[in-house]
Gaussian input, Z-matrix of N, CA and C with variables (Angstrom, degrees):
# hf/3-21g

backbone

0 1
 N
 C     1     B1
 C     2     B2     1     A1
 N     3     B3     2     A2     1     D1
 C     4     B4     3     A3     2     D2
 C     5     B5     4     A4     3     D3
 N     6     B6     5     A5     4     D4
 C     7     B7     6     A6     5     D5
 C     8     B8     7     A7     6     D6
 N     9     B9     8     A8     7     D7
 C    10    B10     9     A9     8     D8
 C    11    B11    10    A10     9     D9
 N    12    B12    11    A11    10    D10
 C    13    B13    12    A12    11    D11
 C    14    B14    13    A13    12    D12
 N    15    B15    14    A14    13    D13
 C    16    B16    15    A15    14    D14
 C    17    B17    16    A16    15    D15
 N    18    B18    17    A17    16    D16
 C    19    B19    18    A18    17    D17
 C    20    B20    19    A19    18    D18
 N    21    B21    20    A20    19    D19
 C    22    B22    21    A21    20    D20
 C    23    B23    22    A22    21    D21
 N    24    B24    23    A23    22    D22
 C    25    B25    24    A24    23    D23
 C    26    B26    25    A25    24    D24
 N    27    B27    26    A26    25    D25
 C    28    B28    27    A27    26    D26
 C    29    B29    28    A28    27    D27
 N    30    B30    29    A29    28    D28
 C    31    B31    30    A30    29    D29
 C    32    B32    31    A31    30    D30
 N    33    B33    32    A32    31    D31
 C    34    B34    33    A33    32    D32
 C    35    B35    34    A34    33    D33
 N    36    B36    35    A35    34    D34
 C    37    B37    36    A36    35    D35
 C    38    B38    37    A37    36    D36
 N    39    B39    38    A38    37    D37
 C    40    B40    39    A39    38    D38
 C    41    B41    40    A40    39    D39
 N    42    B42    41    A41    40    D40
 C    43    B43    42    A42    41    D41
 C    44    B44    43    A43    42    D42
 N    45    B45    44    A44    43    D43
 C    46    B46    45    A45    44    D44
 C    47    B47    46    A46    45    D45
 N    48    B48    47    A47    46    D46
 C    49    B49    48    A48    47    D47
 C    50    B50    49    A49    48    D48
 N    51    B51    50    A50    49    D49
 C    52    B52    51    A51    50    D50
 C    53    B53    52    A52    51    D51
 N    54    B54    53    A53    52    D52
 C    55    B55    54    A54    53    D53
 C    56    B56    55    A55    54    D54
 N    57    B57    56    A56    55    D55
 C    58    B58    57    A57    56    D56
 C    59    B59    58    A58    57    D57
 N    60    B60    59    A59    58    D58
 C    61    B61    60    A60    59    D59
 C    62    B62    61    A61    60    D60
 N    63    B63    62    A62    61    D61
 C    64    B64    63    A63    62    D62
 C    65    B65    64    A64    63    D63
 N    66    B66    65    A65    64    D64
 C    67    B67    66    A66    65    D65
 C    68    B68    67    A67    66    D66
 N    69    B69    68    A68    67    D67
 C    70    B70    69    A69    68    D68
 C    71    B71    70    A70    69    D69
 N    72    B72    71    A71    70    D70
 C    73    B73    72    A72    71    D71
 C    74    B74    73    A73    72    D72
 N    75    B75    74    A74    73    D73
 C    76    B76    75    A75    74    D74
 C    77    B77    76    A76    75    D75
 N    78    B78    77    A77    76    D76
 C    79    B79    78    A78    77    D77
 C    80    B80    79    A79    78    D78
 N    81    B81    80    A80    79    D79
 C    82    B82    81    A81    80    D80
 C    83    B83    82    A82    81    D81
 N    84    B84    83    A83    82    D82
 C    85    B85    84    A84    83    D83
 C    86    B86    85    A85    84    D84
 N    87    B87    86    A86    85    D85
 C    88    B88    87    A87    86    D86
 C    89    B89    88    A88    87    D87
 N    90    B90    89    A89    88    D88
 C    91    B91    90    A90    89    D89
 C    92    B92    91    A91    90    D90
 N    93    B93    92    A92    91    D91
 C    94    B94    93    A93    92    D92
 C    95    B95    94    A94    93    D93
 N    96    B96    95    A95    94    D94
 C    97    B97    96    A96    95    D95
 C    98    B98    97    A97    96    D96
 N    99    B99    98    A98    97    D97
 C   100   B100    99    A99    98    D98
 C   101   B101   100   A100    99    D99
 N   102   B102   101   A101   100   D100
 C   103   B103   102   A102   101   D101
 C   104   B104   103   A103   102   D102
 N   105   B105   104   A104   103   D103
 C   106   B106   105   A105   104   D104
 C   107   B107   106   A106   105   D105
 N   108   B108   107   A107   106   D106
 C   109   B109   108   A108   107   D107
 C   110   B110   109   A109   108   D108
 N   111   B111   110   A110   109   D109
 C   112   B112   111   A111   110   D110
 C   113   B113   112   A112   111   D111
 N   114   B114   113   A113   112   D112
 C   115   B115   114   A114   113   D113
 C   116   B116   115   A115   114   D114
 N   117   B117   116   A116   115   D115
 C   118   B118   117   A117   116   D116
 C   119   B119   118   A118   117   D117
 N   120   B120   119   A119   118   D118
 C   121   B121   120   A120   119   D119
 C   122   B122   121   A121   120   D120
 N   123   B123   122   A122   121   D121
 C   124   B124   123   A123   122   D122
 C   125   B125   124   A124   123   D123
 N   126   B126   125   A125   124   D124
 C   127   B127   126   A126   125   D125
 C   128   B128   127   A127   126   D126
 N   129   B129   128   A128   127   D127
 C   130   B130   129   A129   128   D128
 C   131   B131   130   A130   129   D129
 N   132   B132   131   A131   130   D130
 C   133   B133   132   A132   131   D131
 C   134   B134   133   A133   132   D132
 N   135   B135   134   A134   133   D133
 C   136   B136   135   A135   134   D134
 C   137   B137   136   A136   135   D135
 N   138   B138   137   A137   136   D136
 C   139   B139   138   A138   137   D137
 C   140   B140   139   A139   138   D138
 N   141   B141   140   A140   139   D139
 C   142   B142   141   A141   140   D140
 C   143   B143   142   A142   141   D141
 N   144   B144   143   A143   142   D142
 C   145   B145   144   A144   143   D143
 C   146   B146   145   A145   144   D144
 N   147   B147   146   A146   145   D145
 C   148   B148   147   A147   146   D146
 C   149   B149   148   A148   147   D147
 N   150   B150   149   A149   148   D148
 C   151   B151   150   A150   149   D149
 C   152   B152   151   A151   150   D150
 N   153   B153   152   A152   151   D151
 C   154   B154   153   A153   152   D152
 C   155   B155   154   A154   153   D153
 N   156   B156   155   A155   154   D154
 C   157   B157   156   A156   155   D155
 C   158   B158   157   A157   156   D156
 N   159   B159   158   A158   157   D157
 C   160   B160   159   A159   158   D158
 C   161   B161   160   A160   159   D159
 N   162   B162   161   A161   160   D160
 C   163   B163   162   A162   161   D161
 C   164   B164   163   A163   162   D162
 N   165   B165   164   A164   163   D163
 C   166   B166   165   A165   164   D164
 C   167   B167   166   A166   165   D165
 N   168   B168   167   A167   166   D166
 C   169   B169   168   A168   167   D167
 C   170   B170   169   A169   168   D168
 N   171   B171   170   A170   169   D169
 C   172   B172   171   A171   170   D170
 C   173   B173   172   A172   171   D171

   B1=1.4221
   B2=1.4431
   B3=1.3292
   B4=1.5856
   B5=1.5788
   B6=1.3795
   B7=1.4974
   B8=1.5264
   B9=1.3286
   B10=1.4503
   B11=1.5210
   B12=1.2868
   B13=1.5315
   B14=1.5157
   B15=1.3679
   B16=1.5477
   B17=1.5329
   B18=1.4194
   B19=1.3887
   B20=1.5577
   B21=1.3201
   B22=1.4537
   B23=1.5565
   B24=1.3110
   B25=1.5172
   B26=1.5232
   B27=1.3818
   B28=1.4445
   B29=1.4552
   B30=1.3160
   B31=1.4493
   B32=1.5528
   B33=1.3234
   B34=1.5307
   B35=1.4581
   B36=1.3370
   B37=1.5360
   B38=1.5353
   B39=1.3574
   B40=1.5181
   B41=1.5290
   B42=1.1987
   B43=1.5585
   B44=1.4936
   B45=1.2707
   B46=1.4871
   B47=1.6319
   B48=1.3147
   B49=1.4033
   B50=1.5863
   B51=1.3220
   B52=1.4495
   B53=1.6123
   B54=1.1456
   B55=1.4601
   B56=1.4766
   B57=1.4253
   B58=1.4150
   B59=1.4321
   B60=1.3484
   B61=1.3951
   B62=1.5385
   B63=1.3395
   B64=1.5634
   B65=1.5175
   B66=1.2966
   B67=1.5015
   B68=1.6586
   B69=1.4115
   B70=1.3796
   B71=1.4768
   B72=1.3415
   B73=1.5362
   B74=1.6113
   B75=1.3288
   B76=1.5017
   B77=1.5306
   B78=1.3213
   B79=1.4512
   B80=1.5917
   B81=1.3533
   B82=1.3661
   B83=1.5593
   B84=1.2986
   B85=1.4930
   B86=1.3229
   B87=1.4043
   B88=1.5275
   B89=1.5189
   B90=1.2827
   B91=1.4510
   B92=1.5884
   B93=1.3651
   B94=1.4439
   B95=1.5092
   B96=1.3602
   B97=1.4285
   B98=1.5709
   B99=1.3245
   B100=1.4521
   B101=1.5392
   B102=1.4190
   B103=1.4573
   B104=1.6300
   B105=1.2574
   B106=1.4691
   B107=1.5571
   B108=1.2305
   B109=1.5126
   B110=1.5109
   B111=1.3941
   B112=1.4578
   B113=1.4641
   B114=1.3859
   B115=1.4837
   B116=1.5792
   B117=1.2733
   B118=1.4536
   B119=1.5650
   B120=1.2748
   B121=1.5028
   B122=1.5037
   B123=1.3702
   B124=1.3684
   B125=1.5841
   B126=1.2914
   B127=1.4167
   B128=1.6159
   B129=1.1929
   B130=1.4690
   B131=1.4889
   B132=1.3954
   B133=1.4051
   B134=1.5057
   B135=1.3854
   B136=1.5576
   B137=1.4951
   B138=1.3601
   B139=1.3780
   B140=1.4350
   B141=1.3396
   B142=1.4655
   B143=1.5952
   B144=1.2707
   B145=1.3961
   B146=1.5372
   B147=1.3154
   B148=1.4661
   B149=1.6028
   B150=1.3029
   B151=1.3311
   B152=1.6351
   B153=1.4310
   B154=1.3376
   B155=1.5404
   B156=1.3621
   B157=1.4389
   B158=1.5641
   B159=1.2582
   B160=1.3700
   B161=1.5875
   B162=1.3178
   B163=1.5080
   B164=1.5277
   B165=1.3102
   B166=1.6060
   B167=1.3639
   B168=1.3775
   B169=1.5713
   B170=1.4851
   B171=1.2071
   B172=1.4961
   B173=1.6249
   A1=116.53
   A2=110.82
   A3=112.61
   A4=118.46
   A5=105.28
   A6=113.62
   A7=107.31
   A8=117.61
   A9=120.56
   A10=106.68
   A11=117.36
   A12=120.96
   A13=110.72
   A14=116.81
   A15=123.30
   A16=110.02
   A17=114.02
   A18=121.94
   A19=106.92
   A20=115.07
   A21=120.46
   A22=112.08
   A23=113.04
   A24=119.19
   A25=110.47
   A26=113.57
   A27=116.82
   A28=112.26
   A29=125.20
   A30=129.26
   A31=105.69
   A32=119.34
   A33=121.67
   A34=108.87
   A35=117.91
   A36=125.92
   A37=110.21
   A38=115.10
   A39=116.42
   A40=109.27
   A41=119.91
   A42=119.53
   A43=102.27
   A44=119.98
   A45=124.11
   A46=113.11
   A47=114.83
   A48=120.32
   A49=111.81
   A50=113.96
   A51=120.92
   A52=115.04
   A53=121.25
   A54=123.49
   A55=119.11
   A56=121.79
   A57=119.75
   A58=115.05
   A59=118.79
   A60=121.70
   A61=116.84
   A62=108.42
   A63=117.01
   A64=106.78
   A65=120.13
   A66=124.05
   A67=104.50
   A68=116.40
   A69=113.89
   A70=109.87
   A71=118.16
   A72=118.10
   A73=106.36
   A74=117.63
   A75=118.17
   A76=108.01
   A77=122.23
   A78=127.66
   A79=113.97
   A80=110.66
   A81=117.53
   A82=107.65
   A83=118.48
   A84=120.52
   A85=123.72
   A86=118.36
   A87=123.04
   A88=106.77
   A89=118.69
   A90=125.91
   A91=106.60
   A92=116.22
   A93=122.43
   A94=109.63
   A95=111.77
   A96=115.35
   A97=113.50
   A98=116.39
   A99=121.77
   A100=110.72
   A101=113.98
   A102=111.41
   A103=111.11
   A104=123.41
   A105=122.15
   A106=106.60
   A107=118.62
   A108=118.35
   A109=113.46
   A110=111.35
   A111=121.37
   A112=111.51
   A113=120.36
   A114=131.48
   A115=99.75
   A116=124.23
   A117=123.00
   A118=107.39
   A119=118.89
   A120=117.98
   A121=105.45
   A122=122.14
   A123=123.42
   A124=110.03
   A125=119.98
   A126=118.18
   A127=110.79
   A128=113.64
   A129=116.19
   A130=116.54
   A131=112.67
   A132=119.89
   A133=110.91
   A134=117.33
   A135=121.76
   A136=110.11
   A137=119.39
   A138=117.07
   A139=116.56
   A140=118.04
   A141=127.49
   A142=101.86
   A143=128.57
   A144=127.67
   A145=111.04
   A146=116.08
   A147=118.74
   A148=113.91
   A149=119.78
   A150=124.73
   A151=115.66
   A152=110.78
   A153=118.96
   A154=113.49
   A155=116.64
   A156=121.43
   A157=109.05
   A158=124.15
   A159=126.31
   A160=113.84
   A161=113.41
   A162=116.64
   A163=115.58
   A164=111.95
   A165=116.61
   A166=114.32
   A167=115.88
   A168=120.69
   A169=112.59
   A170=117.12
   A171=122.68
   A172=107.94
   D1=-47.08
   D2=178.79
   D3=-61.84
   D4=-36.10
   D5=-178.86
   D6=-70.53
   D7=-39.78
   D8=-176.24
   D9=-63.68
   D10=-41.50
   D11=179.63
   D12=-57.97
   D13=-45.99
   D14=-179.94
   D15=-60.08
   D16=-45.32
   D17=-175.82
   D18=-64.20
   D19=-42.73
   D20=179.08
   D21=-59.07
   D22=-47.27
   D23=-179.34
   D24=-60.40
   D25=-44.02
   D26=179.19
   D27=-63.40
   D28=-43.77
   D29=-176.80
   D30=-69.81
   D31=-36.37
   D32=174.03
   D33=-58.28
   D34=-48.65
   D35=179.96
   D36=-57.27
   D37=-45.04
   D38=177.48
   D39=-65.22
   D40=-32.18
   D41=-176.53
   D42=-70.68
   D43=-57.38
   D44=-165.34
   D45=-69.09
   D46=-24.45
   D47=-175.12
   D48=-108.31
   D49=11.37
   D50=176.02
   D51=-81.27
   D52=173.35
   D53=-179.40
   D54=-59.83
   D55=-48.86
   D56=179.72
   D57=-54.12
   D58=-47.68
   D59=179.96
   D60=-62.89
   D61=-38.58
   D62=176.04
   D63=-63.65
   D64=-35.28
   D65=-172.06
   D66=-76.34
   D67=-32.47
   D68=-174.60
   D69=-74.30
   D70=-29.60
   D71=-175.80
   D72=-109.50
   D73=39.96
   D74=-171.87
   D75=-70.52
   D76=-22.26
   D77=179.46
   D78=-69.47
   D79=-37.71
   D80=-177.13
   D81=-126.09
   D82=39.83
   D83=175.62
   D84=-52.38
   D85=-29.98
   D86=179.53
   D87=-70.39
   D88=-44.53
   D89=-174.58
   D90=-66.27
   D91=-41.65
   D92=-176.92
   D93=-63.21
   D94=-48.89
   D95=-175.61
   D96=-63.19
   D97=-41.93
   D98=178.83
   D99=-62.98
   D100=-46.81
   D101=-175.66
   D102=-75.85
   D103=-26.68
   D104=172.39
   D105=-72.36
   D106=-41.19
   D107=177.37
   D108=-53.40
   D109=-49.84
   D110=-178.74
   D111=-60.98
   D112=-41.67
   D113=-178.01
   D114=-64.23
   D115=-47.35
   D116=-171.72
   D117=-71.66
   D118=-37.64
   D119=175.32
   D120=-56.00
   D121=-50.56
   D122=-172.85
   D123=-67.64
   D124=-31.77
   D125=179.25
   D126=-76.84
   D127=-33.04
   D128=174.25
   D129=-66.42
   D130=-34.33
   D131=178.38
   D132=-70.95
   D133=-41.16
   D134=172.44
   D135=-63.28
   D136=-42.05
   D137=-179.40
   D138=-63.74
   D139=-38.87
   D140=-176.09
   D141=-76.11
   D142=-36.20
   D143=175.38
   D144=-63.79
   D145=-53.19
   D146=178.67
   D147=-63.99
   D148=-29.79
   D149=175.93
   D150=-67.28
   D151=-38.01
   D152=173.43
   D153=-64.82
   D154=-40.56
   D155=178.16
   D156=-65.81
   D157=-39.62
   D158=178.40
   D159=-64.93
   D160=-32.67
   D161=174.49
   D162=-78.32
   D163=-15.64
   D164=-172.64
   D165=75.07
   D166=30.80
   D167=177.61
   D168=-81.69
   D169=177.94
   D170=-172.69
   D171=-71.88

């Protein structure tokens, strides 16, 4: 389950940072990149928090 979550986040990152999405938002590329970057930081934080709970870590 944990590995699937990390693979999903990686694939989602590839999709949102690839050429077609960057071309769609070329007028507001700076805002798009900052928003997507902040969303990914939040998703990685949540994924790491939930993976720590599954392991029984502190």
